[in-house]
C-alpha positions as CSV (number, residue, x, y, z in Angstrom):
1,M,-9.1,24.2,-12.4
2,K,-11.4,25.1,-15.3
3,T,-14.3,23.2,-17.0
4,Q,-16.1,23.7,-20.3
5,S,-18.1,21.7,-22.8
6,I,-16.8,20.6,-26.3
7,L,-18.1,18.4,-29.1
8,I,-16.5,15.1,-30.1
9,K,-18.2,12.8,-32.6
10,G,-21.3,15.0,-32.3
11,R,-21.6,14.4,-28.5
12,E,-21.2,16.9,-25.8
13,V,-18.1,16.1,-23.7
14,R,-17.0,17.8,-20.5
15,L,-13.4,19.1,-20.5
16,L,-11.6,19.7,-17.3
17,T,-8.2,21.4,-17.1
18,C,-6.0,21.1,-14.1
19,H,-2.4,20.9,-13.1
20,T,-2.4,17.4,-11.6
21,A,-5.1,14.7,-11.7
22,V,-5.0,11.9,-9.1
23,V,-6.7,8.6,-10.1
24,G,-8.1,6.5,-7.2
25,S,-9.5,7.1,-3.7
26,G,-7.5,4.6,-1.7
27,A,-4.7,5.2,0.8
28,A,-2.1,5.9,-1.9
29,G,-4.4,8.3,-3.9
30,Y,-5.5,10.4,-0.9
31,A,-1.8,10.5,0.3
32,A,-0.7,11.8,-3.1
33,A,-3.4,14.5,-3.2
34,N,-2.6,15.6,0.4
35,R,1.1,15.7,-0.2
36,L,0.7,17.8,-3.4
37,Y,-1.6,20.2,-1.6
38,E,0.8,20.5,1.4
39,A,3.7,21.1,-1.1
40,G,1.9,24.1,-2.5
41,Q,0.2,22.6,-5.6
42,R,-3.4,23.4,-5.1
43,D,-4.7,22.8,-8.6
44,I,-5.5,19.2,-8.0
45,V,-8.5,17.0,-8.9
46,M,-9.1,13.4,-7.8
47,L,-11.1,11.0,-10.0
48,T,-12.5,7.8,-8.7
49,E,-15.0,5.2,-9.9
50,G,-16.4,5.2,-6.4
51,V,-15.1,6.8,-3.2
52,N,-16.1,3.9,-1.1
53,K,-14.8,1.2,-3.5
54,G,-11.2,-0.1,-3.7
55,T,-8.9,-2.4,-1.8
56,S,-7.5,-0.1,0.9
57,R,-11.0,0.7,2.3
58,N,-12.5,-2.7,1.9
59,T,-9.9,-5.3,2.8
60,G,-7.9,-6.5,5.8
61,S,-6.8,-9.7,7.6
62,D,-6.5,-11.3,11.0
63,K,-4.0,-8.5,11.9
64,Q,-3.3,-6.3,8.9
65,T,0.3,-5.3,8.8
66,Y,2.1,-2.1,8.0
67,Y,5.9,-2.4,7.4
68,K,8.2,0.3,8.7
69,L,11.7,0.9,10.1
70,S,12.0,-0.3,13.7
71,L,11.1,2.5,16.0
72,C,11.4,1.0,19.5
73,G,13.7,-0.6,22.0
74,G,17.4,-1.2,21.6
75,T,17.4,-3.5,18.6
76,A,19.6,-2.0,15.9
77,D,18.0,-1.2,12.5
78,S,18.9,1.2,9.7
79,V,17.8,2.4,6.3
80,E,20.5,0.3,4.7
81,E,19.4,-2.9,6.5
82,M,15.8,-2.3,5.6
83,A,16.7,-1.6,2.0
84,R,18.7,-4.8,1.9
85,T,15.7,-6.7,3.2
86,Y,13.6,-5.4,0.3
87,F,16.4,-6.1,-2.2
88,A,16.8,-9.6,-1.0
89,G,13.3,-10.3,-2.3
90,R,14.8,-10.9,-5.8
91,G,13.9,-8.9,-8.9
92,V,13.9,-5.7,-6.9
93,D,15.5,-2.5,-8.0
94,G,17.9,-1.2,-5.3
95,D,17.1,2.5,-5.7
96,L,13.4,1.8,-5.0
97,A,14.3,-0.4,-2.1
98,L,16.4,2.4,-0.6
99,C,13.6,5.0,-1.1
100,E,11.0,2.8,0.5
101,A,13.3,2.3,3.5
102,A,14.5,5.9,3.8
103,F,11.0,7.4,3.6
104,S,9.4,4.8,5.8
105,P,9.6,6.7,9.2
106,R,8.4,10.0,7.6
107,C,5.4,8.3,6.0
108,F,4.6,6.3,9.1
109,Y,4.6,9.3,11.4
110,Y,2.5,11.2,8.8
111,L,-0.2,8.5,9.2
112,C,0.1,8.7,13.0
113,E,-0.5,12.4,12.8
114,A,-3.5,11.9,10.5
115,G,-5.1,9.8,13.2
116,V,-4.3,6.1,12.3
117,P,-4.3,4.3,15.7
118,F,-1.0,2.5,15.6
119,P,-0.2,1.3,19.2
120,H,2.7,2.7,21.1
121,N,3.8,2.6,24.7
122,A,3.7,5.4,27.3
123,F,7.1,6.7,26.1
124,G,6.0,7.0,22.5
125,E,7.8,3.8,21.2
126,Y,5.9,2.1,18.4
127,S,6.5,-1.6,19.1
128,G,6.8,-4.1,16.4
129,Y,6.6,-7.8,15.6
130,K,8.0,-10.1,12.9
131,T,6.1,-10.7,9.7
132,D,6.9,-12.9,6.8
133,H,10.3,-12.2,5.1
134,D,11.2,-9.8,7.9
135,P,14.4,-10.3,10.0
136,A,13.9,-7.3,12.3
137,M,10.4,-7.0,13.9
138,R,9.5,-4.0,11.7
139,A,5.8,-4.9,11.4
140,T,3.0,-2.9,13.2
141,S,-0.7,-3.0,12.9
142,A,-3.8,-1.0,13.8
143,G,-5.9,-4.3,13.8
144,P,-7.7,-6.1,11.1
145,L,-8.6,-2.9,9.3
146,T,-5.3,-1.0,9.1
147,S,-5.6,0.1,5.5
148,K,-9.3,1.2,6.0
149,Y,-8.2,3.4,8.9
150,M,-5.4,4.8,6.7
151,T,-7.8,5.6,3.9
152,E,-10.4,7.2,6.2
153,C,-7.9,9.4,8.0
154,L,-6.3,10.6,4.7
155,E,-9.7,11.2,3.2
156,R,-10.6,13.4,6.2
157,R,-7.4,15.4,5.7
158,A,-8.1,15.8,2.0
159,R,-11.6,17.0,2.8
160,D,-10.2,19.5,5.2
161,H,-7.9,20.8,2.4
162,G,-10.9,21.2,0.2
163,I,-9.5,18.9,-2.6
164,T,-12.1,18.3,-5.3
165,V,-13.1,14.7,-5.9
166,Y,-14.9,13.6,-9.0
167,D,-16.9,10.6,-7.8
168,N,-18.4,7.8,-10.1
169,W,-15.9,8.5,-12.9
170,L,-14.2,5.5,-14.5
171,V,-11.0,6.3,-16.3
172,I,-11.1,4.5,-19.7
173,S,-8.0,6.0,-21.4
174,I,-4.6,7.4,-20.6
175,L,-4.1,10.2,-23.1
176,V,-0.6,10.6,-24.5
177,K,1.5,12.8,-26.8
178,E,4.3,10.5,-28.0
179,S,5.8,9.2,-24.8
180,Q,4.3,11.8,-22.5
181,C,1.0,11.6,-20.6
182,V,-1.1,14.7,-21.2
183,G,-4.4,13.7,-19.5
184,L,-7.2,11.2,-19.1
185,M,-10.6,10.2,-20.5
186,A,-13.3,9.1,-18.1
187,L,-16.9,7.8,-18.2
188,N,-19.5,8.6,-15.7
189,R,-20.9,5.3,-14.4
190,Q,-24.3,6.7,-13.7
191,S,-25.0,9.1,-16.6
192,G,-22.8,7.8,-19.4
193,E,-21.3,11.3,-19.8
194,Y,-17.7,11.5,-21.0
195,L,-15.0,13.7,-19.4
196,L,-11.6,14.7,-20.9
197,V,-9.0,15.8,-18.4
198,N,-6.2,18.1,-19.6
199,A,-3.6,17.6,-16.9
200,A,0.2,18.4,-16.8
201,N,0.6,15.4,-14.5
202,V,-1.3,12.2,-13.6
203,V,-0.8,10.3,-10.3
204,Y,-2.2,6.8,-11.0
205,A,-3.3,5.1,-7.8
206,S,-5.8,2.8,-9.4
207,G,-4.9,-0.3,-7.4
208,G,-3.9,-3.8,-8.5
209,P,-5.5,-5.7,-11.4
210,A,-8.1,-7.2,-9.1
211,G,-10.5,-8.5,-11.8
212,V,-8.0,-10.9,-13.4
213,Y,-8.7,-13.9,-11.1
214,K,-12.1,-15.3,-10.1
215,N,-10.7,-16.7,-6.9
216,S,-9.6,-13.4,-5.3
217,V,-9.3,-11.8,-2.0
218,Y,-9.7,-8.4,-3.6
219,P,-13.0,-6.8,-2.7
220,S,-15.5,-7.2,-5.5
221,S,-15.7,-3.4,-5.7
222,Q,-12.1,-3.2,-6.8
223,S,-11.4,-3.7,-10.5
224,G,-8.0,-2.2,-11.4
225,A,-6.9,-0.3,-14.4
226,T,-3.5,-1.7,-15.4
227,G,-4.6,-2.7,-18.8
228,I,-5.4,0.8,-20.2
229,A,-2.0,2.0,-18.9
230,L,-0.3,-0.8,-20.8
231,E,-2.3,0.1,-23.9
232,A,-1.1,3.7,-23.6
233,G,2.5,2.5,-23.7
234,A,3.4,2.4,-20.0
235,A,6.0,-0.3,-19.2
236,A,5.3,-3.1,-16.6
237,K,7.7,-5.1,-14.5
238,N,7.5,-8.4,-12.7
239,L,3.9,-8.9,-13.7
240,A,4.1,-12.6,-13.1
241,E,5.0,-12.2,-9.4
242,W,1.9,-12.4,-7.2
243,Q,0.8,-13.5,-3.8
244,Y,-1.8,-16.2,-3.3
245,G,-3.3,-17.8,-0.3
246,I,-6.3,-19.4,1.3
247,A,-9.3,-17.1,1.7
248,S,-13.1,-17.3,2.0
249,L,-15.1,-16.9,-1.1
250,K,-18.6,-15.6,-0.1
251,F,-17.0,-12.8,2.0
252,R,-13.5,-12.2,0.6
253,W,-11.1,-12.3,3.5
254,N,-7.6,-13.8,4.2
255,L,-7.8,-16.8,6.4
256,S,-4.4,-16.3,8.2
257,G,-3.4,-16.0,11.8
258,T,-5.8,-17.4,14.3
259,Y,-8.2,-18.7,11.6
260,Q,-5.6,-21.5,11.0
261,Q,-3.9,-21.7,14.4
262,V,-7.1,-22.9,16.1
263,L,-6.8,-26.1,13.9
264,P,-10.1,-26.2,12.0
265,R,-11.3,-29.1,9.9
266,Y,-10.6,-29.0,6.1
267,V,-13.5,-30.7,4.3
268,S,-14.5,-31.0,0.6
269,T,-17.9,-31.8,-0.8
270,D,-19.5,-32.3,-4.2
271,S,-21.0,-29.3,-6.0
272,E,-24.3,-29.6,-4.0
273,G,-22.5,-29.6,-0.6
274,K,-22.8,-33.4,-0.1
275,D,-20.3,-36.3,0.1
276,E,-18.2,-34.6,2.8
277,R,-14.6,-35.7,3.2
278,E,-11.6,-34.6,5.3
279,F,-9.3,-34.5,2.3
280,L,-6.1,-33.7,4.2
281,E,-6.3,-37.1,5.9
282,G,-4.0,-39.6,4.4
283,Q,-1.8,-36.9,2.7
284,F,0.6,-36.5,5.6
285,D,2.9,-38.9,7.5
286,S,1.1,-38.5,10.8
287,P,-1.7,-36.6,12.5
288,K,1.0,-34.3,14.1
289,S,2.4,-33.4,10.6
290,L,-1.0,-32.6,9.3
291,L,-1.9,-30.4,12.3
292,T,1.4,-28.6,12.3
293,A,1.0,-27.7,8.6
294,V,-2.4,-26.3,9.3
295,F,-1.1,-24.3,12.3
296,L,1.8,-22.9,10.4
297,K,-0.5,-21.8,7.6
298,G,-1.5,-19.1,10.1
299,Y,1.7,-17.1,9.8
300,Q,3.0,-18.7,6.6
301,W,-0.1,-17.6,4.8
302,P,1.1,-16.9,1.2
303,F,1.6,-20.0,-0.9
304,D,5.3,-20.7,-1.3
305,P,6.6,-23.7,-3.3
306,A,9.5,-24.0,-0.9
307,K,7.0,-24.8,1.9
308,V,5.4,-27.6,-0.2
309,K,8.5,-29.8,0.4
310,N,8.7,-32.0,3.5
311,Q,5.0,-31.6,4.1
312,G,5.2,-27.9,4.9
313,S,2.4,-25.5,5.3
314,S,1.9,-24.8,1.5
315,M,1.1,-28.5,1.0
316,I,-2.4,-27.3,2.3
317,D,-2.7,-24.9,-0.7
318,M,-1.7,-27.7,-3.1
319,L,-4.3,-30.0,-1.8
320,V,-7.1,-27.3,-1.8
321,Y,-6.1,-26.6,-5.5
322,R,-6.4,-30.4,-6.3
323,E,-9.9,-30.6,-4.8
324,T,-11.3,-27.4,-6.3
325,V,-9.6,-27.2,-9.7
326,E,-8.7,-30.8,-10.6
327,K,-11.6,-32.6,-8.9
328,K,-14.2,-29.8,-9.3
329,R,-15.2,-30.1,-5.6
330,R,-16.0,-27.4,-3.1
331,V,-13.7,-26.9,0.0
332,F,-14.7,-25.6,3.4
333,L,-13.2,-24.8,6.8
334,D,-15.3,-26.2,9.6
335,Y,-14.8,-24.7,13.0
336,R,-17.6,-26.7,14.7
337,R,-15.7,-30.0,15.1
338,N,-12.1,-31.0,15.5
339,P,-10.2,-32.6,12.5
340,E,-10.0,-36.3,12.6
341,S,-6.2,-36.1,13.1
342,L,-6.6,-34.2,16.3
343,N,-9.2,-36.7,17.6
344,R,-6.7,-39.5,16.9
345,L,-4.2,-37.8,19.3
346,G,-6.7,-38.5,22.1
347,T,-7.7,-36.4,25.1
348,D,-4.1,-35.3,25.8
349,W,-3.9,-33.9,22.2
350,L,-2.1,-30.7,23.3
351,T,0.8,-32.7,24.8
352,R,1.1,-34.9,21.8
353,L,0.8,-32.1,19.3
354,G,4.3,-30.8,19.8
355,D,5.7,-27.3,19.2
356,P,5.3,-24.7,17.8
357,A,1.5,-25.3,17.9
358,A,1.3,-26.8,21.4
359,S,3.3,-24.0,23.2
360,Y,1.5,-21.3,21.3
361,L,-2.0,-22.6,22.1
362,A,-1.1,-23.3,25.7
363,Q,0.4,-19.8,26.3
364,S,-2.7,-18.3,24.6
365,G,-5.0,-20.4,26.9
366,A,-6.6,-21.8,23.7
367,T,-7.2,-25.4,25.0
368,Q,-11.0,-25.4,24.4
369,D,-12.6,-28.5,23.0
370,T,-13.5,-27.2,19.5
371,P,-11.9,-24.9,16.9
372,I,-14.7,-22.4,17.4
373,G,-14.1,-22.4,21.1
374,R,-10.5,-21.8,20.6
375,L,-11.2,-19.0,18.1
376,L,-13.7,-17.3,20.4
377,H,-11.1,-17.3,23.2
378,M,-8.2,-16.0,21.1
379,N,-9.9,-13.7,18.7
380,P,-13.6,-13.1,19.1
381,R,-13.5,-10.3,16.6
382,A,-12.6,-12.8,13.9
383,V,-15.9,-14.6,14.5
384,E,-17.8,-11.3,14.8
385,L,-16.3,-10.1,11.5
386,Y,-17.9,-13.0,9.6
387,R,-21.2,-12.7,11.5
388,S,-21.4,-9.1,10.4
389,H,-21.3,-10.5,6.8
390,N,-24.1,-13.0,7.6
391,I,-21.8,-16.0,8.1
392,D,-22.0,-17.7,11.5
393,L,-18.8,-19.8,12.1
394,E,-20.6,-21.4,15.1
395,T,-23.3,-23.0,13.0
396,E,-22.0,-23.3,9.4
397,R,-19.0,-24.2,7.2
398,L,-16.9,-21.5,5.5
399,E,-16.3,-22.0,1.8
400,I,-12.7,-21.3,0.8
401,G,-10.2,-21.4,-2.2
402,V,-6.7,-20.5,-3.0
403,C,-7.1,-16.8,-4.0
404,A,-5.0,-14.0,-5.5
405,Q,-4.3,-11.4,-2.9
406,H,-1.6,-9.0,-4.3
407,N,0.4,-8.3,-7.4
408,N,4.0,-7.7,-6.3
409,G,4.8,-6.5,-9.9
410,G,2.9,-3.8,-11.8
411,L,3.6,-0.7,-13.8
412,A,7.3,0.3,-13.8
413,G,8.6,3.5,-12.3
414,D,11.9,5.2,-11.6
415,M,13.1,6.4,-8.2
416,W,10.4,9.1,-8.3
417,W,7.7,6.6,-9.2
418,E,7.5,8.1,-12.7
419,S,6.7,5.8,-15.6
420,N,8.5,5.7,-19.0
421,L,5.5,7.8,-20.0
422,S,6.7,11.1,-18.6
423,H,4.4,13.0,-16.2
424,F,2.6,9.7,-15.4
425,F,3.2,8.4,-11.8
426,P,1.9,4.9,-10.9
427,V,1.7,4.7,-7.1
428,G,0.2,2.1,-4.7
429,E,-0.3,-1.5,-5.8
430,V,-0.5,-0.6,-9.4
431,N,3.3,0.1,-9.2
432,G,5.5,-2.9,-9.4
433,S,8.3,-1.9,-7.0
434,H,8.5,-5.4,-5.4
435,G,9.8,-8.7,-6.7
436,V,9.6,-12.4,-5.9
437,H,9.2,-11.9,-2.2
438,R,8.3,-8.9,0.0
439,P,7.9,-8.5,3.7
440,G,4.3,-8.6,4.9
441,G,2.8,-5.0,5.1
442,S,5.4,-3.6,2.7
443,A,2.7,-2.7,0.1
444,L,1.1,-0.2,2.5
445,N,4.5,1.5,3.1
446,A,5.2,1.5,-0.6
447,G,2.0,3.2,-1.4
448,Q,2.7,6.0,1.0
449,V,6.3,6.4,-0.1
450,G,5.4,6.4,-3.8
451,A,2.7,9.0,-3.2
452,L,5.2,11.3,-1.4
453,R,7.9,10.8,-4.0
454,A,5.6,11.6,-6.9
455,A,4.3,14.7,-5.1
456,I,7.8,16.0,-4.4
457,R,8.8,15.5,-8.1
458,I,5.6,17.2,-9.4
459,A,5.7,20.1,-6.9
460,K,9.4,20.9,-7.4
461,V,10.2,19.9,-11.0
462,Y,7.0,19.7,-13.0
463,R,5.5,23.1,-12.1
464,Q,4.5,24.0,-15.6
465,G,0.8,23.9,-16.3
466,P,-1.1,21.8,-18.8
467,M,-1.3,22.2,-22.5
468,E,-3.2,25.0,-24.2
469,I,-6.7,23.7,-24.7
470,R,-6.5,24.0,-28.5
471,D,-3.3,21.9,-28.6
472,F,-4.6,19.4,-26.2
473,L,-7.8,18.7,-28.2
474,Q,-5.7,18.5,-31.4
475,T,-3.5,15.9,-29.7
476,V,-6.2,13.7,-28.1
477,R,-9.3,14.0,-30.3
478,E,-8.4,10.8,-32.2
479,Q,-7.7,8.9,-29.0
480,A,-11.1,10.0,-27.6
481,E,-12.9,9.1,-30.8
482,E,-11.4,5.6,-30.7
483,K,-12.8,5.0,-27.2
484,M,-16.2,6.4,-28.0
485,G,-16.2,4.1,-31.1
486,L,-15.5,1.1,-28.8
487,A,-18.4,2.2,-26.6
488,E,-20.7,2.4,-29.7
489,Q,-19.6,-1.2,-30.6
490,F,-20.6,-2.3,-27.1
491,E,-23.9,-0.5,-27.4
492,A,-24.9,-1.9,-30.8
493,P,-27.8,-4.5,-30.4
494,K,-26.8,-8.1,-30.9
495,E,-29.0,-11.2,-31.1
496,D,-26.7,-13.4,-29.1
497,G,-25.2,-10.7,-26.9
498,L,-23.3,-11.3,-23.8
499,S,-23.2,-9.1,-20.7
500,P,-19.8,-7.7,-19.6
501,V,-20.2,-9.7,-16.3
502,Q,-20.4,-12.9,-18.3
503,V,-17.2,-12.2,-20.2
504,K,-15.3,-11.1,-17.1
505,E,-16.4,-14.3,-15.4
506,K,-14.9,-16.3,-18.2
507,I,-11.6,-14.5,-17.9
508,G,-11.5,-15.0,-14.1
509,C,-12.2,-18.7,-14.3
510,L,-9.5,-19.2,-17.0
511,M,-6.9,-17.4,-15.0
512,S,-7.6,-19.0,-11.7
513,A,-7.5,-22.5,-13.2
514,G,-4.4,-22.0,-15.5
515,A,-2.4,-19.0,-14.5
516,A,-2.4,-18.7,-10.7
517,H,-0.1,-20.4,-8.1
518,I,0.1,-23.7,-10.1
519,R,1.5,-23.1,-13.6
520,A,2.5,-25.2,-16.6
521,A,3.7,-24.4,-20.1
522,D,0.8,-26.1,-21.9
523,Q,-1.8,-24.6,-19.6
524,I,-0.4,-21.1,-20.1
525,L,-0.5,-21.5,-23.9
526,Q,-4.0,-22.9,-23.8
527,T,-5.1,-20.0,-21.5
528,A,-3.5,-17.4,-23.9
529,E,-5.4,-18.9,-26.8
530,S,-8.7,-18.9,-24.9
531,L,-8.1,-15.2,-24.0
532,R,-7.7,-14.5,-27.7
533,E,-11.1,-16.1,-28.3
534,I,-12.5,-14.0,-25.5
535,R,-11.1,-10.8,-27.2
536,R,-13.1,-11.7,-30.3
537,E,-16.1,-12.3,-28.2
538,L,-15.6,-9.0,-26.3
539,L,-15.6,-7.0,-29.5
540,E,-18.3,-8.9,-31.3
541,R,-20.8,-10.1,-28.7
542,I,-20.8,-7.8,-25.7
543,F,-24.1,-5.8,-25.6
544,V,-24.8,-3.1,-23.0
545,K,-28.1,-1.4,-22.3
546,N,-27.2,1.4,-19.8
547,P,-24.3,3.5,-18.5
548,Q,-23.6,1.0,-15.6
549,E,-23.2,-1.9,-18.1
550,L,-21.0,0.3,-20.4
551,A,-18.7,1.0,-17.5
552,Q,-18.6,-2.7,-16.8
553,A,-17.7,-3.3,-20.4
554,F,-14.7,-1.0,-20.2
555,Q,-13.6,-2.6,-17.0
556,T,-13.8,-6.0,-18.7
557,Y,-11.8,-4.7,-21.6
558,D,-9.1,-3.5,-19.1
559,T,-9.2,-6.8,-17.3
560,L,-8.7,-8.7,-20.6
561,I,-5.6,-6.7,-21.4
562,S,-4.2,-7.3,-17.9
563,A,-4.9,-11.0,-18.2
564,E,-3.2,-11.2,-21.7
565,A,-0.2,-9.3,-20.3
566,L,0.1,-11.7,-17.3
567,T,-0.1,-14.8,-19.5
568,A,2.6,-13.3,-21.8
569,A,4.8,-12.7,-18.8
570,I,4.3,-16.2,-17.4
571,N,4.9,-17.8,-20.8
572,H,8.1,-15.9,-21.3
573,Y,9.3,-16.9,-17.8
574,I,8.7,-20.6,-18.4
575,K,10.1,-20.6,-22.0
576,E,13.3,-18.9,-20.7
577,G,13.8,-21.8,-18.2
578,G,12.3,-20.2,-15.1
579,E,11.4,-22.6,-12.3
580,S,9.2,-22.6,-9.3
581,R,9.8,-19.7,-6.9
582,G,8.1,-17.0,-4.9
583,S,4.3,-17.6,-5.1
584,Y,4.0,-20.2,-7.8
585,L,4.9,-23.8,-8.6
586,I,5.9,-24.7,-12.2
587,K,4.5,-28.2,-12.8
588,E,7.3,-29.2,-15.3
589,N,10.0,-29.2,-12.6
590,A,7.9,-30.0,-9.5
591,A,8.2,-33.8,-10.1
592,D,11.9,-33.6,-9.2
593,E,12.2,-33.8,-5.4
594,N,15.1,-31.3,-5.6
595,F,13.2,-28.8,-7.7
596,L,14.0,-25.9,-5.4
597,D,17.6,-26.7,-4.6
598,G,19.2,-24.9,-7.6
599,P,19.9,-21.2,-8.0
600,D,17.2,-18.8,-9.2
601,L,18.2,-18.1,-12.8
602,F,16.5,-14.7,-12.8
603,G,16.9,-13.6,-9.1
604,D,19.1,-10.7,-10.2
605,S,16.9,-9.7,-13.1
606,V,13.7,-7.7,-13.6
607,Q,11.2,-8.9,-16.2
608,E,9.9,-6.0,-18.2
609,L,6.9,-6.0,-20.5
610,R,5.5,-3.5,-23.0
611,M,2.5,-3.5,-25.3
612,R,3.0,-2.4,-28.9
613,D,0.4,-2.6,-31.6
614,G,-1.6,-5.1,-29.5
615,A,1.3,-7.5,-28.9
616,F,3.5,-7.9,-25.8
617,Q,7.3,-7.6,-25.8
618,V,9.0,-9.1,-22.8
619,R,12.6,-9.0,-21.8
620,W,15.0,-9.4,-18.9
621,R,17.2,-6.7,-17.6
622,P,19.6,-6.6,-14.6
623,V,18.2,-5.2,-11.3
624,R,19.5,-1.8,-10.4
625,P,21.7,-2.2,-7.4
626,I,21.3,-0.3,-4.1
627,P,23.1,2.9,-5.0
628,P,26.3,4.0,-3.2
629,R,25.8,7.3,-1.5
630,D,27.9,10.1,-0.1
631,L,26.4,10.6,3.4
632,W,28.9,13.2,4.7
633,F,26.6,15.8,6.2
634,E,28.3,18.9,4.8
635,N,28.1,17.4,1.2
636,V,24.5,16.3,1.6
637,W,23.5,19.8,3.0
638,K,25.2,21.6,0.1
639,E,23.6,19.3,-2.5
640,Y,20.2,19.7,-0.9
641,E,20.4,23.5,-0.8
642,S,21.5,23.5,-4.5
643,Y,19.1,21.1,-6.0
644,G,16.6,20.2,-3.3
645,N,17.3,16.6,-4.2
646,S,14.3,16.3,-6.4
């Protein structure tokens, strides 16, 4: 690693030269850096806009799940079966499904050795449980903060290795030479200094496009950097496939598990918190149907149009959307009193409630008189969590919405997690290895597997160092000048200037209202047109006064590109005849009571998107099947010794 100063546009710019740069300081980023170091590549630098920011470190759920191959008891499981589970999610490439299954045990035990407290019995068996879209009890958990523990343990290992971390640096450009990534450009969020990184390889663990939606479970500290990768020519896949669910707004947290199973009241109010109504009442055939839907929302948390039919659990999400988006009301969970439907069942409500809710609550001893009593009995940490964020569920209502939680799609990569931009490896949530559905917790496994696969490829195949500095500067100077010119545009005084936060808020409101779990052709076209107006606003009216605001402006610029790409993907899907599936309901076909009975037209396809000259090109291609393999040991051994299989 070498550093020096150069001049670009008359400004002093720091130049850093290294073999591999890792972007991001979450669980995937630290895993990639550690794996590279342990594979013998020591010339590594990590860049992050904030070590303590990001999704891995700042998110969780009632019981945050990690998905892995079954590692206990006598229940049969195999790499092939796990790969088929992934592949059944639709829109999934089989080679990636196979890699995520095959490397699952290796990555899981690596985390155990790093200190993540996954529970096991006295004999060393890591027991599991069933999660959504999981046929084999492959899920495990270290509690509500599984990904936080992962990040902290991997960070500690990176610190022990002495890996250099550049903190407070926001990556604002992926530098390319034709179709090869040759480095990065970053901005210091505190000083406004620019940094060019001349790197032979970039591992991109920037996280998902968290800023796209206003109603979001992503921590506010997470922004994402998908947009600048698209701008540089990286391909994306399945961008339209997301996961949405009910979450709290003031403190962003999934309201799954016991938060729903204790049967809280759902109420809506006007904008001032008055005119309270239990808006679920009257929308179900019976009190039992309503309460069962609320209970099931606990472990059927993601919105699923298939669960809207027959008054299923996702009917709740639909009704919350109607109150918040269409009626412009606020929605709350109230744990202090029972819902009216439960009161109507009478004092023997548990008997009349019926299964699965009745047996679950009875076996858990959760028969207390109020939702908060039941929650304190079953999961006191759930109450304490909110109290630690100045929200007391014993005395106040909890404001909620249907929020974006995870992008199943993302940047495209091959079986080594390498982009169509060679030497550029998107890993973690920014990588779109999943499709329409995925098992709960599979994102955490995918981040670890992708980090390892990228590290193996770099350490064994891409050993050559970075470009000569003279050649590098000749290649990237114009790209750097363009971004510095954009910064000058943001910094130029304007009479009616807008802050980056104001513009980003507009983007988020548009996307949550028109391009989230409820979608319609006319809404998407209107949203796309509004985003074009915001682009003009972004370039003409944003005015920043300090380095912190300049960093926010670049984040808003990235978010805008991501939002434009997402609307292009959704518009293409609807125009091609795509119907409700996965995490979203298409209004045009939802009026038909049999709207989910037909085949998924694109279940065996991947939607690919590329950005060229500011426009998006979207197409379908067939999924890559799970590859046939020769597993005869002697043949595998011979091939491994010859090629290392990298």
